[in-house]
C-alpha positions in Angstrom: -24.7 -6.3 -14.7 -27.8 -6.8 -12.3 -30.3 -4.3 -10.6 -31.9 -5.3 -8.0 -33.7 -3.0 -5.4 -33.8 -5.6 -2.3 -31.1 -3.3 -0.8 -33.1 -0.2 -0.8 -34.3 -0.4 2.5 -31.1 -0.4 3.9 -29.5 2.1 1.4 -32.2 4.5 2.3 -30.9 4.3 6.5 -27.3 5.3 5.3 -27.1 9.4 6.2 -26.2 10.5 2.3 -25.2 14.1 3.8 -21.1 12.8 4.3 -21.3 13.0 0.0 -23.1 16.7 0.7 -26.1 15.3 -1.2 -29.4 15.3 0.4 -32.0 13.3 -0.6 -35.4 14.2 -2.5 -37.2 14.0 0.7 -35.1 17.1 1.8 -37.5 20.3 2.1 -36.7 22.8 -1.0 -38.3 25.6 -2.5 -41.4 25.2 -4.6 -39.4 26.5 -7.6 -36.7 24.2 -7.0 -35.6 21.9 -10.2 -37.3 18.5 -10.4 -34.7 15.5 -11.2 -35.7 12.6 -12.9 -33.4 9.6 -13.1 -33.6 6.3 -14.7 -32.4 4.5 -11.7 -32.2 5.4 -8.1 -30.6 1.9 -6.5 -27.8 -0.6 -8.4 -26.8 -3.2 -7.1 -23.1 -4.1 -8.6 -21.7 -7.9 -8.3 -18.0 -8.4 -6.1 -16.1 -8.6 -9.4 -17.8 -4.5 -10.1 -19.1 -3.0 -13.2 -20.3 0.1 -14.7 -23.8 1.5 -15.2 -25.3 3.9 -17.1 -28.2 6.1 -15.7 -30.0 8.7 -18.0 -30.6 12.2 -15.9 -33.2 14.7 -16.5 -34.1 18.1 -14.8 -35.9 21.3 -15.0 -33.2 23.2 -14.8 -30.4 23.7 -17.7 -27.5 22.6 -15.3 -26.6 19.7 -13.0 -23.7 18.4 -11.9 -23.3 14.7 -10.4 -20.0 13.3 -7.8 -19.8 10.5 -5.7 -20.2 10.3 -1.4 -17.6 8.7 0.8 -16.1 5.5 -0.8 -13.2 5.1 -2.7 -14.1 2.9 -5.1 -17.1 4.7 -6.8 -16.4 6.8 -9.8 -18.6 8.3 -11.7 -18.7 10.8 -14.9 -20.9 13.2 -16.5 -21.9 13.7 -19.5 -24.2 16.8 -21.1 -24.4 19.1 -17.5 -25.2 22.1 -19.6 -28.6 21.0 -20.8 -31.3 19.4 -19.4 -30.8 15.5 -20.4 -27.9 13.6 -20.1 -26.5 10.7 -18.4 -23.8 9.6 -15.9 -22.0 6.2 -16.2 -20.9 4.9 -12.5 -18.1 2.8 -12.5 -17.5 0.4 -9.2 -14.0 -0.9 -8.7 -13.8 -4.9 -7.6 -14.5 -5.7 -4.1 -11.2 -7.4 -2.8 -12.7 -7.8 0.5 -15.3 -10.4 2.4 -17.9 -7.8 3.3 -20.5 -6.2 1.5 -20.1 -2.0 0.7 -21.9 1.2 0.2 -21.9 4.4 -1.6 -23.4 7.0 -3.5 -23.6 9.2 -6.1 -25.2 12.8 -6.1 -26.8 14.5 -8.5 -27.4 18.3 -7.9 -29.4 20.9 -9.9 -29.4 24.5 -8.5 -30.8 24.1 -4.9 -32.3 20.4 -6.4 -30.5 17.1 -4.6 -30.8 13.6 -5.7 -28.7 10.3 -5.8 -28.3 7.0 -6.9 -27.1 4.3 -3.9 -24.9 2.3 -5.0 -24.3 -1.5 -3.1 -21.3 -3.6 -4.1 -21.9 -7.7 -3.2 -18.6 -9.0 -1.2 -16.2 -10.8 -2.8 -16.7 -15.2 -2.4 -12.9 -14.9 -1.1 -10.7 -12.1 -0.5 -8.7 -10.6 -3.0 -5.8 -10.3 -0.3 -4.9 -12.9 1.8 -3.8 -12.4 5.9 -5.0 -14.7 8.3 -8.3 -14.4 10.1 -9.4 -11.8 11.7 -7.2 -9.4 10.0 -8.8 -6.4 7.4 -6.6 -4.0 5.0 -5.9 -1.1 6.4 -3.6 0.6 3.7 -1.8 -1.1 0.4 0.1 0.1 -2.5 -0.5 -1.9 -6.0 1.9 0.5 -7.9 -0.4 0.4 -10.7 -1.1 4.6 -10.5 1.2 7.0 -12.3 5.0 6.9 -12.3 6.0 7.8 -9.3 5.5 7.1 -5.8 2.6 8.8 -4.4 4.7 11.5 -1.9 1.5 11.1 0.3 2.1 7.8 0.9 6.1 7.7 0.4 9.2 9.6 1.8 12.7 9.1 0.0 15.7 9.0 2.0 18.4 11.3 1.1 21.8 10.0 2.4 25.4 10.1 1.1 27.5 7.0 1.2 29.0 5.6 4.1 25.8 6.9 5.6 25.0 3.8 7.7 26.9 -0.3 7.4 29.3 1.5 5.3 27.5 1.3 2.3 28.8 2.5 -1.0 25.4 4.5 -2.8 24.3 7.4 -2.3 20.6 7.7 -1.7 18.5 10.6 -3.2 15.2 11.7 -3.5 13.8 10.1 -7.0 16.6 11.6 -9.2 20.5 10.7 -9.6 22.0 14.2 -10.4 21.9 13.2 -14.2 18.4 12.7 -13.7 17.9 8.7 -14.4 14.9 7.7 -11.6 16.2 5.5 -8.1 13.0 4.7 -7.9 10.3 4.4 -10.6 6.7 3.1 -11.6 6.6 0.9 -14.5 3.7 -1.9 -15.1 2.3 -2.0 -11.9 5.2 -2.2 -10.1 7.9 0.0 -8.2 11.5 -0.4 -9.2 13.8 0.6 -6.8 16.8 0.9 -9.1 21.0 1.0 -8.0 23.0 2.3 -10.8 26.7 4.0 -11.3 27.1 7.3 -12.3 29.9 9.6 -12.9 31.6 7.2 -10.3 29.3 7.3 -8.0 26.3 4.9 -7.0 23.5 5.8 -6.5 19.8 4.2 -5.1 16.4 4.1 -3.5 15.1 3.7 0.1 12.1 4.6 0.7 9.7 4.6 4.2 6.0 4.3 3.5 3.8 6.8 6.3 7.3 7.7 8.2 5.6 9.8 10.4 2.7 7.0 12.1 3.9 3.7 10.8 1.2 1.1 12.4 1.8 -0.7 15.4 1.3 -4.5 15.1 -0.7 -6.4 12.0 0.1 -8.7 9.6 2.5 -6.9 6.5 3.0 -8.5 3.2 5.2 -7.3 0.5 5.8 -9.3 -3.4 9.5 -8.9 -4.2 11.6 -9.7 -7.0 15.1 -9.4 -5.7 18.5 -8.3 -8.1 21.3 -10.2 -8.3 25.2 -9.6 -8.1 28.1 -9.5 -5.7 27.6 -6.3 -3.4 23.4 -6.1 -3.5 21.4 -5.5 -0.6 17.9 -5.5 -0.8 15.7 -5.4 2.1 11.6 -5.2 3.0 12.0 -4.3 7.0 10.7 -1.8 9.6 11.4 0.9 12.2 10.1 2.7 14.8 7.8 6.8 14.3 9.4 7.6 17.5 13.4 6.5 16.9 15.9 8.2 20.1 18.2 5.3 19.5 19.8 2.4 17.9 18.9 -0.5 19.1 16.9 0.6 22.0 13.7 1.4 20.2 14.5 -1.6 18.1 14.2 -2.9 14.5 12.0 -5.6 12.4 13.8 -6.8 9.4 11.2 -8.8 7.8 13.4 -10.0 4.6 17.2 -9.1 3.9 19.5 -10.8 1.0 22.7 -10.0 -0.3 24.1 -11.2 -4.4 27.3 -12.3 -2.7 24.9 -15.1 -0.9 22.0 -15.6 -3.9 18.9 -16.9 -2.6 19.1 -16.7 1.1 16.8 -14.9 2.8 16.9 -13.8 6.3 14.7 -12.2 8.9 16.0 -10.2 12.4 15.2 -8.7 15.3 17.3 -6.0 17.0 16.8 -5.1 20.3 19.1 -3.9 23.6 18.9 -6.8 24.4 19.7 -9.3 21.3 21.6 -6.8 18.5 23.9 -8.3 16.2 26.9 -5.8 17.2 27.5 -9.1 19.8 26.1 -11.5 17.8 23.0 -11.9 20.3 20.8 -11.1 17.1 17.4 -13.2 17.0 17.7 -14.2 13.0 17.2 -16.9 10.8 18.2 -17.6 7.6 16.3 -19.6 4.4 16.6 -21.0 1.0 14.3 -19.1 -1.4 14.8 -20.8 -4.8 14.5 -18.2 -7.4 14.7 -15.2 -5.1 16.9 -13.6 -7.5 14.6 -13.1 -10.8 11.2 -14.2 -9.5 8.8 -12.4 -7.1 8.2 -14.3 -4.1 5.6 -13.3 -1.2 7.6 -12.0 2.1 5.5 -10.8 5.5 5.4 -10.4 9.2 2.6 -10.7 11.8 3.2 -9.0 14.9 0.8 -9.2 17.7 1.9 -7.8 21.7 2.9 -11.7 22.1 4.6 -12.9 19.1 6.1 -11.6 16.0 6.4 -14.5 12.8 7.5 -13.9 9.6 7.1 -15.7 6.6 8.2 -16.6 3.1 5.8 -17.6 0.8 3.9 -18.8 3.7 6.3 -20.6 5.5 7.3 -19.3 8.7 10.8 -17.9 8.9 11.4 -16.5 12.4 9.2 -16.7 15.2 10.2 -15.0 18.6 7.3 -14.3 21.6 7.8 -11.2 23.8 8.9 -13.1 27.0 7.9 -10.2 29.3 11.5 -9.0 29.9 10.8 -5.5 29.7 11.8 -2.9 26.6 15.4 -4.0 26.2 14.0 -7.4 24.9 10.5 -6.2 23.0 10.7 -2.9 22.1 8.3 -3.9 19.4 4.8 -2.0 21.1 5.4 1.0 19.6 4.5 2.5 15.4 6.9 1.1 12.9 7.1 2.4 9.7 8.0 -0.2 6.7 11.1 0.6 4.3 11.8 -0.6 1.0 15.6 0.1 -0.4 18.2 -1.5 -2.2 22.0 -0.7 -0.7 25.2 -1.4 -2.5 28.0 -3.1 -0.6 28.7 -2.4 3.0 29.4 -4.5 5.7 27.3 -7.3 4.9 26.5 -7.1 1.4 30.4 -6.0 0.8 31.9 -9.0 2.6 33.1 -10.3 -0.2 34.0 -7.3 -1.9 31.6 -6.0 -4.7 30.9 -6.4 -8.5 31.1 -3.2 -10.7 30.0 -4.8 -13.5 26.3 -5.8 -12.3 25.5 -2.8 -12.3 23.0 -1.7 -13.0 20.8 -3.7 -10.8 16.7 -3.3 -10.0 14.3 -4.3 -6.9 11.0 -4.4 -8.2 8.2 -4.9 -5.4 4.6 -5.8 -7.0 2.8 -4.7 -3.9 3.0 -4.2 0.4 -0.2 -4.4 2.6 -0.8 -4.0 5.4 -3.6 -5.9 7.6 -4.8 -5.1 11.3 -7.6 -6.8 13.5 
């Protein structure tokens, strides 16, 4: 790890107050403890790393904590003695912008800090069209369950919509089997039969706020089997009536027509109930059983969906009003795996296909 002091002036210009930590220049009582650090600034490469810093204080106890950034973590040792160490770990920078943070060391009334700057990545780890920045993502690499601050499970019985056969439950079936789980850095949505009923998962990302416009992308492996109906789509936060408020289907596929994925837009002026929906279907070889990238670029003037970077559907705002373009409001992301129904079960279902699983490697939301 390279430690340089070239960014000290810029770092000292930042406010450390955000982390609740003042600098050594702050006025403290004459009897305040003195904190000595082996290093005051760290310059971390884009790929991240860990540095160990020695801490010495004239007080018998001290503590360390991070500032406002989420990419820095700290582990302190020897905090109940006058000498100890802190290990500062910095996650890889996925962006093409330099970023900064701080680690505060407190002992009695004294405060000081280690300033951390991290270089920009030469090329962003998260790909998006020019001019977009990552505003939210879930890589599904922490814990075993979805974060309830980000995701909401739908709970509905069979027949709730589209004549679908599955029962959507919150996390667990009556017998305790998981309809959603995190495993090996992926979200697994499981659909299975239990005591004569089929259970599955349908989850919403930031259902109360959603996003208005942006580039939204997910990497998904689809299940196989006649009756499966996996989808990656969006609905309006302030929903009152369908299809007046719109629906955006980024990716859908039915096992009865394997590896053909489609995108659709629904509104009062174009809806599948009278065969006027805006839709397009394309063959995606290996969609069942392999990960592929499905995405949407959504602006005030156009919606374009993609499969592995190839345009699937493109639709312009024609200035005809809300009946044709109800897509200027916040929409939230939906991931679900349905069983049967008006489309997924159009040629019946194959019960021997169960259980099946839809896997999601990540979901990322970018905005300008």
